[in-house]
Structures are given as C-alpha cells and as structure tokens.
C-alpha positions in Angstrom: 8.2 -33.3 5.8 4.7 -33.1 4.7 2.9 -31.4 2.2 0.6 -28.5 3.4 -3.0 -27.7 2.2 -4.4 -24.2 2.7 -8.1 -23.9 2.5 -9.1 -21.0 0.6 -12.4 -19.6 1.5 -15.1 -17.6 -0.5 -15.7 -14.1 0.1 -17.6 -11.5 -2.1 -15.5 -9.9 -4.2 -14.6 -6.3 -4.4 -16.7 -5.5 -7.0 -19.8 -7.2 -5.9 -19.3 -5.2 -2.2 -19.0 -2.1 -4.3 -22.1 -2.8 -6.4 -24.2 -3.3 -3.2 -23.1 -0.3 -1.4 -23.9 1.4 -5.0 -20.5 2.5 -5.6 -19.7 1.0 -8.8 -19.0 3.3 -11.4 -19.1 2.5 -15.4 -15.9 0.4 -15.5 -15.0 1.6 -18.7 -12.3 -0.6 -20.3 -9.5 -1.3 -17.9 -6.8 -3.4 -18.7 -5.6 -6.2 -17.0 -2.2 -6.6 -18.2 -1.5 -3.0 -16.2 -0.4 -5.5 -13.3 2.8 -6.8 -15.1 3.7 -3.7 -17.1 5.8 -2.3 -14.7 8.0 -5.5 -14.5 7.6 -6.1 -18.4 8.4 -2.4 -19.3 9.9 -0.5 -16.3 10.8 2.3 -18.8 7.2 2.3 -20.3 5.8 2.3 -22.8 2.6 0.4 -21.4 2.8 2.0 -17.7 -0.2 4.3 -18.3 -2.5 5.4 -15.8 -6.0 3.9 -15.5 -8.8 5.0 -13.2 -9.2 1.9 -11.3 -6.2 -0.1 -10.0 -5.9 -3.7 -9.7 -9.1 -4.7 -12.1 -7.5 -8.2 -11.8 -8.1 -8.4 -8.1 -12.2 -7.0 -8.3 -13.9 -10.3 -9.0 -11.5 -12.9 -6.9 -13.4 -14.2 -4.4 -11.1 -17.0 -2.6 -8.8 -16.1 0.2 -6.8 -18.3 2.5 -5.5 -17.6 6.1 -1.8 -17.1 7.4 -0.5 -16.0 10.8 2.4 -13.7 11.3 4.6 -13.0 14.7 4.8 -14.2 17.9 2.1 -14.4 19.3 0.7 -15.0 16.0 -1.7 -12.3 14.2 -4.1 -13.9 11.6 -5.0 -12.4 8.4 -6.7 -13.4 5.0 -4.4 -13.4 2.1 -4.7 -13.7 -2.0 -2.5 -16.4 -2.9 -1.1 -14.8 -6.4 1.0 -16.4 -8.6 1.0 -13.2 -10.7 3.3 -10.9 -8.1 5.9 -11.8 -6.0 5.8 -9.6 -2.9 4.5 -10.5 0.4 2.4 -7.4 2.5 0.0 -7.0 4.7 -2.1 -3.9 6.0 -0.5 -2.5 8.9 -0.7 -0.4 11.9 1.6 2.2 10.2 -0.9 2.9 7.6 -3.8 5.8 7.9 -5.4 5.2 4.3 -8.8 4.5 4.1 -8.4 0.9 3.3 -6.6 0.4 6.7 -9.5 1.8 8.9 -11.8 -1.1 8.0 -9.5 -4.1 8.2 -7.4 -6.1 10.8 -3.7 -4.7 10.8 -0.8 -6.3 11.5 1.0 -4.7 14.2 4.6 -5.2 14.4 5.4 -3.7 18.1 2.9 -6.6 19.4 5.0 -9.2 18.1 8.2 -10.0 19.7 9.8 -11.6 16.9 9.4 -8.7 14.3 13.0 -6.6 13.2 13.0 -4.4 10.3 16.1 -2.5 8.7 13.7 0.0 7.3 14.0 -0.6 3.6 11.0 0.8 2.0 9.0 -0.7 -1.1 6.5 0.3 -3.5 4.1 -1.7 -5.5 2.7 0.3 -8.7 -0.7 -0.6 -9.7 -1.7 1.6 -12.4 -2.9 4.7 -10.8 -1.9 4.8 -7.2 1.0 2.3 -5.5 0.9 1.1 -2.3 4.1 2.3 -0.3 5.6 0.5 2.8 8.4 -0.5 4.8 9.9 -4.1 4.6 10.4 -6.0 7.8 10.9 -9.6 8.9 9.0 -12.1 11.1 7.5 -15.9 11.7 5.4 -16.7 9.3 3.0 -19.4 9.8 0.7 -21.4 7.0 -0.9 -24.3 7.9 1.4 -26.6 9.6 4.7 -24.6 8.0 6.7 -22.4 10.2 8.8 -20.1 8.2 11.1 -17.7 10.5 12.6 -14.5 9.4 10.3 -14.1 6.2 10.5 -10.7 4.7 7.3 -9.0 4.9 5.8 -6.0 3.6 3.8 -3.3 5.9 1.5 -1.1 3.9 2.1 2.6 4.7 -0.2 3.8 2.1 -3.2 1.6 0.2 -4.2 3.8 -2.6 -7.7 4.0 -4.2 -10.7 2.8 -2.8 -10.1 -1.2 -4.2 -8.6 -2.6 -1.0 -11.4 -0.5 1.2 -13.6 -3.0 -0.4 -11.6 -6.0 -0.3 -12.0 -8.9 2.2 -8.6 -9.6 2.5 -6.0 -7.8 4.0 -2.9 -8.7 1.9 -1.2 -10.4 -0.8 1.1 -13.3 -1.0 2.9 -13.4 -4.4 4.2 -16.6 -5.7 5.9 -15.8 -8.7 9.7 -15.5 -9.6 12.0 -13.8 -7.0 13.5 -11.6 -9.9 10.8 -9.4 -9.4 10.3 -9.0 -5.5 11.8 -5.7 -5.0 14.6 -7.2 -3.2 12.4 -9.2 -0.9 12.7 -12.9 -0.5 9.5 -14.2 -1.7 7.8 -16.7 0.7 8.1 -19.8 -1.9 11.9 -19.2 -1.8 12.3 -18.9 1.8 10.4 -22.2 2.5 13.1 -23.8 -0.5 16.4 -22.1 1.3 15.0 -23.7 4.9 14.2 -26.9 3.2 11.0 -27.1 4.5 8.9 -28.6 1.6 9.2 -32.7 0.2 9.2 -31.0 -3.1 9.4 -27.4 -4.4 6.4 -27.1 -6.1 2.7 -25.8 -5.0 -0.6 -26.3 -6.8 -4.0 -24.7 -7.2 -7.2 -26.4 -7.2 -10.0 -23.3 -7.4 -13.3 -24.7 -7.5 -16.2 -24.7 -10.1 -19.5 -23.1 -9.2 -17.7 -20.5 -7.0 -18.2 -22.9 -4.0 -16.0 -23.1 -1.2 -13.5 -26.2 -1.5 -10.7 -24.1 -3.2 -7.3 -24.6 -1.6 -3.7 -24.4 -2.5 -0.8 -27.1 -1.2 2.8 -26.4 -1.3 5.0 -29.1 -1.2 3.0 -31.5 -3.6 0.0 -32.0 -5.4 -3.4 -33.4 -4.0 -4.6 -36.3 -6.2 -8.4 -36.1 -5.3 -8.5 -32.5 -7.0 -7.6 -33.9 -10.3 -8.3 -36.7 -13.0 -6.2 -38.1 -15.7 -2.4 -37.3 -16.0 -0.4 -33.8 -15.4 1.1 -32.3 -18.5 3.9 -29.9 -18.3 4.8 -26.6 -20.0 8.2 -25.3 -19.6 8.5 -21.7 -18.0 9.7 -19.3 -20.9 10.6 -16.4 -18.6 11.6 -16.8 -14.8 9.3 -13.7 -13.8 5.7 -14.9 -13.8 4.8 -18.3 -14.1 4.9 -17.9 -18.0 4.7 -20.3 -20.9 4.1 -20.4 -24.4 0.9 -20.9 -26.2 1.2 -22.7 -29.9 -2.4 -22.9 -31.0 -5.9 -21.2 -30.2 -9.0 -23.1 -31.5 -12.8 -21.9 -31.8 -15.0 -25.3 -31.8 -12.0 -27.2 -33.2 -11.2 -24.1 -36.1 -7.7 -23.1 -35.5 -7.8 -19.2 -35.5 -4.0 -18.9 -36.5 -3.8 -16.1 -33.9 -0.9 -18.3 -32.1 0.6 -18.9 -35.6 3.8 -17.4 -34.6 4.0 -18.1 -31.0 1.8 -16.6 -28.1 2.9 -16.3 -24.4 0.8 -16.4 -21.7 0.8 -15.8 -18.0 -0.7 -18.3 -15.4 -2.2 -16.1 -12.6 -4.5 -17.2 -9.6 -4.6 -13.3 -9.2 -6.6 -12.4 -12.2 -10.2 -13.6 -12.2 -11.1 -13.3 -15.9 -9.4 -14.8 -19.1 -7.3 -12.2 -20.7 -7.0 -12.1 -24.5 -4.8 -10.0 -26.6 -6.7 -6.7 -27.4 -6.4 -7.4 -31.2 -8.4 -10.4 -31.1 -11.2 -9.5 -28.4 -13.5 -7.9 -30.9 -13.2 -11.4 -32.9 -13.5 -13.4 -29.9 -16.6 -11.6 -27.9 -18.5 -12.0 -31.4 -17.9 -15.4 -32.1 -19.2 -16.3 -28.5 -22.2 -13.6 -29.1 -21.3 -11.2 -26.2 -22.3 -7.4 -26.7 -20.9 -4.6 -24.7 -22.9 -2.8 -22.2 -22.3 0.7 -20.6 -20.5 -0.8 -17.6 -17.6 -2.3 -19.9 -18.9 -5.7 -19.5 -19.7 -8.1 -21.9 -23.2 -9.1 -21.8 -24.1 -13.2 -22.9 -27.8 -14.3 -22.9 -28.0 -17.1 -20.4 -30.2 -19.4 -22.2 -27.4 -19.3 -25.4 -24.8 -21.3 -23.7 -25.6 -24.7 -25.7 -24.9 -23.0 -28.8 -22.0 -21.2 -27.9 -18.4 -22.2 -28.8 -15.9 -24.2 -26.8 -12.3 -22.3 -26.9 -9.0 -24.2 -26.7 -5.6 -23.3 -26.0 -2.7 -25.9 -27.3 0.0 -25.9 -24.9 3.2 -28.0 -25.5 1.1 -29.9 -27.9 -1.9 -30.8 -26.1 -5.4 -29.1 -26.5 -7.0 -27.6 -23.0 -10.6 -26.9 -24.1 -12.9 -24.5 -22.2 -16.5 -24.9 -22.7 -19.0 -21.9 -22.5 -19.8 -22.9 -19.3 -16.3 -22.2 -18.2 -15.9 -18.8 -19.9 -19.4 -17.6 -18.9 -20.5 -15.7 -15.7 -23.4 -16.3 -14.1 -24.2 -13.2 -11.5 -27.7 -13.0 -9.5 -28.4 -9.6 -8.4 -31.7 -9.8 -6.1 -32.9 -12.9 -7.3 -32.7 -11.8 -11.3 -30.0 -13.9 -13.3 -27.8 -12.5 -16.0 -24.7 -13.5 -18.0 -21.3 -11.9 -18.8 -18.5 -13.1 -20.6 -15.3 -14.0 -18.6 -13.2 -12.4 -21.2 -11.5 -9.0 -21.3 -8.8 -7.8 -23.3 -5.0 -6.4 -22.7 -3.0 -4.2 -24.8 0.3 -5.5 -23.1 2.4 -7.7 -25.3 5.1 -10.1 -23.9 8.6 -9.1 -23.8 9.4 -10.9 -26.8 6.6 -9.3 -29.0 4.4 -12.1 -28.9 0.6 -11.4 -28.1 0.1 -12.1 -24.5 -3.1 -14.2 -22.9 -3.7 -14.3 -18.9 -5.1 -17.3 -18.1 -6.7 -16.4 -14.7 -9.0 -17.9 -12.8 -11.9 -18.5 -15.8 -8.9 -21.2 -16.9 -7.9 -22.4 -13.6 -11.7 -23.4 -12.8 -11.1 -26.0 -15.4 -7.6 -27.0 -14.8 -5.7 -28.0 -11.7 -2.4 -26.0 -11.6 0.6 -27.2 -10.3 3.7 -24.8 -10.3 7.3 -26.6 -10.1 10.1 -24.4 -9.0 12.6 -27.4 -9.4 11.9 -27.8 -12.9 10.6 -24.5 -14.0 7.6 -25.6 -15.5 3.9 -25.5 -14.8 1.6 -28.6 -15.0 -2.0 -28.6 -16.2 -4.6 -31.4 -15.3 -8.3 -31.8 -15.8 -10.0 -30.4 -12.2 -11.9 -33.2 -10.3 
C-alpha cells in the first residue's frame, strides 16, 4: 500500500468565466457560511436564501481528475473538505449546467447499480437533486469498488453552468453525507491506505502544482514540523482558535474561544461578521459596488500581518496571503481575500472559515485516525 498523489489542475474560476462573458452582476454581500447552515442548523434560523448559491466555489481554481465506471469515464472534481457527499453531473440531468459539461452515463458502465435513493444538497437558493448509485471509482492508483456516488438530476442556478468541474468529492465526516458512505470512509473500510489521512498542498501564486495526497503526506511540500489541533466537532474539519492578532497585537476577538472550519472548498478567509468591518478597516480595504473590498496594490508593505493561535501555536498570514491580485486585460487591481459570515458555530462561539487564502500558506493534513488537523508551513 502506498500513498497516492492526485495533481490538481488550475482553471479559470466561475467568477472569471462569468466576468469575461459580461454576466457578472453586482454580487451584493453573500455569506459563505450558508454552505454549512443546513447541517449546523437544520431547523433554521440561518437557512435563509441568497441570490447566488455556492459563493464559496466562485473563486476556486483547482480541480483534480477521477474516473468512474467500467470502462472508466473521467471527470474533473473539486476535492472539498467542507462537504461530505460525492456527486457528478449525469445524463439524468437536463438543467442548463448539464448541457455544456461531460456527463457520467451510468448505462455505459457494467459495474454501476442503484437502489433508487434520491438525495438533496441545499446550497442557499437552489438545491442540487439527484439519485444515489454505486460504481467503481479510480483515484490515481487507487481502485474503490462499490463507491456511493450521487448522480445529478437538477443543478440549480447558473453557478455550475460556468464551472470548470463536473462534480464535488466531499472529504468531511460521514455524519453529513446524507446516508452515503463518503469516499474516504470507503477507502478506510477497504483498508486501501497506508494511513487513514489525506493532505492538501495549494500552490502559491495560483500556479499549477497543487495536489491532494491520500494515505500520507508529501514531505517535499512543507518545511519544519506539523502542528496538530484536535477536531472539535466531527461534522466538518472544525478546530478551536484561541487567539487572533493584528500586527502581533491580540484583538481579544477569540478571548472566549472561536471555532474554525478548515475548508478546501472555500476560496477566501471568512471572518465572523461582527469583526469584518474592523478587520477590513485595519488592512485598508474599501467596499465597492460589487461587494468586493478594494485594496491599493502599492500598499502591501504597509499592511499588517494577521495571525491565528491554534492549539498554542501562532500561524501568521502576511499581506501577500490575504490580498488577491487580479489582472483584467493588463490592468492590475487588488481585493481583500477576507469575507464575513453571520453563521456562528453550534456552541455559539464566533466561526472562521480557513479557505484557500489560509491554505496557500499552510500545508494541511486531515487525520481520520486521530481526528486532528495538522498545519505546516507550505514549501
């Protein structure tokens, strides 16, 4: 048994695709926390509707190839630590999003079978509906027979129309997989991995080279040691944050504790809403009519370093990490990589989402054996 490295390829993000086609409307404030609201608060009060589902996925760039069925059909998927279901666009689907993507055709696979159980994934406004089936999944050198897979029947809104991926492979805990056994859990049950861990490297500078490793870590992708934090609630990869500093000054925002979800399926760093205004002001970001926070690109040297204390260790984020540089037809402009969420964690503590803005700085290891997340400085 050896660990398997899946290279992640860089594509244009949904937001870029929409902007280039002139389809981007002012995205008034949308809340990345909605992704988790259904699971954390199944009976409300946070399951309010927004106009753009999946704001979390709008700025993501990195997808990897899997293949499924006999003979294998190949698709790009988003490897998402912030959800648990594995689903693909399928030939059962006639939504607009299914007219311009490769679709999984179960009738062309001799190993596909189904028990006709339907599923529903709520994403703010619309919801993805589909049917669960089973088939042989291939991820690099791993073969996973009888893996549960959701086949889409409807894909709401226009988010997926402009997406450069055909499905999402959820890597969070089974308790929120809608009765499906998640891919990582199948690998564990079948004893396919040398260790029941996986790890993410998200390359800096938005270059190629990102990867997810199943069954171990890639030591060439980080420097120094891995620092561990226990999972506080086995739904998401959720951990405790004990402090938050701006230029080494403790803010006191996590004095009574904060929680954070470590999410490869969210592009930005998401801050509790009550602190968002202060934080954008500290870094010198100003809101524009699109709901983006603009930063003067020449100002990076004067901007503060932000730092999280996780299990007694400080993890700094320099201005280059939380500033997004955009190039539009040769014109450069900069925005803040920080958004807000109204969603608190279930224990009432303020909730942060450590998305790709954080994950480009830190190599992360997700340990299902000991239920802990490891952080090391990315190489």
